[in-house]
N, C-alpha and C positions, 0 to 999 in steps of 0.2 A: 575593528579587527575581528576576524572569525577564529574560532578555536582551532587548535592544531589538528584535532581529529577530523574536522571538516576539510581542512587543507589536504590531509592524507586521502580522504575520500575523493575529493575532486581530482587530485593528481592521478588516482588509479581508476578514474571513471571509465576509461576505454577498455579496461581489463577486469571489470567487476565480475566476480565469480558467480554469475547468475545461472540458475537451473533452467529457467524458461528461455531457451535459446531461439534464435530467429530462423525458421525455415521459410520456404516460399509461401508468403501469405496469399490468401484468396483475394480475388478482385472485389469481393463484397465485404471484406473485413472493415470494421468501423474503427476509426482512430479515436483514442482516448488518452487522457493524461491524468496523473495523480500528483499531488503535492506532498513532498516529504519535507515537512517544516520542523526545523530544529530551533531550539531556543534555550535560554537560561531561566530555569524555573526555581521555585522555592526549595526544591529538593535536588538542585543541580541541573546539568544538561538534560534536556528532554526532547521528545518527538511527539507530534500530534497524531492521534488515531481517533477514528470515529467507530461507533457501532451502528450498523445499519438497522433500520426499522424492521420489526417483525412482519410488517404488512407489505413488504416488497415482494414482487413476483419471483425474484431469484436472489440468491445470496442473502436471504433474510436473516437478520440477527447477527451477521458476521462482522468482526472487526476489519477495518480497512484504513487505508489512507484516504483523505478526501480527494474526490476526483470524479471524472465522468467523461462522457462522449463530447466530441467537438461540436460546437454550435456554429451556424453561419455567422461570419464576422469575427470569430475568435482569432486572436493572434496565437495560433497553435504552435507548440504545446503549452507555452508559458501562460498565455491568456486563458486557455481552457482550465488549466490547473488552478489559477488564482480565482477565476470566476466560480468554479465549483467549491473551492474552499470557503469563499465568502457566502455562498448560498447554503452550504451544509453546516458550516461551523462558525459563521459570523466573523471570519478573518478579514480584516481590512487590508486590501492589497497594498495600500500606501505604506504599511508598516512591515512589509515583507521584502527582503532582498534576495532575488533569484541568483543562485551561484552557478548552477550547471544543470544540464539535462543529461540523463543517462541513456544507454542504448535502448532502442525501441524493441519491445518484446511482443511476440505473437502468442496469443492464448487460443489454441484451436477450439476447445469446447465452447468458448464464448465468441469465437470469431472476432477477436479484438486485437488491435495493435495499440500497445500501451507505452507511453513515454513517461518515465518518472522524472519529475522536476524537483531538484534539490534546492532548498531555500533556508535562509536564516531569518529569524524573527527579530528585527531590530527593535520593535516596540511591542513586547509581549503583553497580552491582555488576558483577562479571565475568559475562558472558552464557554461558548453557549451553543445550544442546538439551534441551527438556522432553520431547517425545514423538518418538522417532526414527522412529516409523511415519508421522508427518506432516512432520517437519522434519529436514533433513539438516545444516543449519548455521545459526548465528546470528551476526550481525556488527553491530558498532557502526561505522557508516560516517561518517567525518569529512565535515562539510559542505563543507570546503575541497576534498575530492576530487569531490564532486558538482558544485561550481561551476566546477571547472577546465575550461576550454574543450577541453583535450586529451582529456577523458573523455566528451565529449558529441558526439552525432550523431543522425541519425534512421534508423529502421528501417522498411522496407516489408514488410508482411505479404502473403503470396500472395493473400489475399482482397481486397487493395487498401488496407487500412488503412496510413496513414503517420503515425508518431508519434515523439516524442522517445525517446531511449535514453541510458543511462549505462553505462560500463564501469568499475566500482568494486569493490573487495574481491574480485577474481577472479570477479565476477558480471556478466552482461549483464542490466541492468534495463530492461524494456520494458513495453508495454501499459498497463493501468490504473495500476500502481504508478508507472511512469515519468511518465505524464501528471499524476498527482497530485503527484509530486515537482517536476516542472517548474512547475506552478502555484504550489506553496508557495514555491519559490525566488524566483519573480517577486514574489509578494505580500509576502514578507519583506524584499525589497530586497537579497537576496544574489546574485541572478543576475548573471552576467557575459556579455558578448557571446560567441557561439559560432557555428560554421559550420553554419547550418541547411541549406546546400546539400550537406553531406556525408550522402548517403543510401545506406544499405547494405541488402541483402536480409536478411530474417530467416533465420538458419540453419535448415535443416530439422531439425537436432537439437533446436531449441528448441520445435518443434511436435510434441508427443507425441500418439500415438493415444489414444482415449478410455480404453482398457483396456490395461494392460501385463501381461506375464507376471509373476506374483507380486504383482500389485497388491492393495491392500486391498479386500476384498469388501463390507464393510458401509458404512453411510452415514457413520460417524464419520471414516473415513479420507479423505473427500472433502468435508469440511465447511468447509474454509478459504475465506476470502473470495476472490473471483475476481481473476485477474491477466490476464484476456483482453484481446486487442487487437481492439477493435471500433470501427466508425465512429461518430462522435458523431451521434445523432439530432437532428432539429430540435425546437425547443421551448425555452422560457426555463428557466434554472436555478431550482429550487425549494428553499427552505430549510424543513425540517420540524421541526428540533430546535433550540431556542434555545441560545446559548452558556452555558457554566457558569462 
């Protein structure tokens, strides 16, 4: 049995209140998938997040869901999300039950089409860093921490983007990941009222240059799904993958 909050999320998957809506994607957009893995942890229900390595060429040091671009032979999007979670966080796909796929999202700055895959951890384990070249840390973040109003605020990106943010597990979660978490908490009925007037500037330390000294030079080191903070384009949300 899965928890009621996940049942509510799956029931409302078609109408998830997402900010990153789907315009006409470019022909060169790369397909990606992220795994949103829920489980029952020592501190109650939780969700898995990673912190990207500081040596990546983009999104360095940013929190995210495990995920990345589709590889040849992947059963996209589920196979992509599970493969990336195994590579990045040591998650055994055999212990994961895929519940649904959410609407595909286009992120123009990264030229990515991203499918979030919602799953339940039937066999929770201790989390570990799979590939230290890509991931600095893995954390099971209690949902109670994400819903705590004291941990919620909004961040303003220098480019003008204003979006939700969370301060949890010694990480500042923002951009695409925070927007997805915000929508998930609302749809699952877990969200609590919080101070949306608390707006803070995005620290310069969170905005890394495209290339860092000692950064990974090949494509594999920069293949994780994006966590960019970009304005939501106009256009209706589009669902391209049916629930599982």
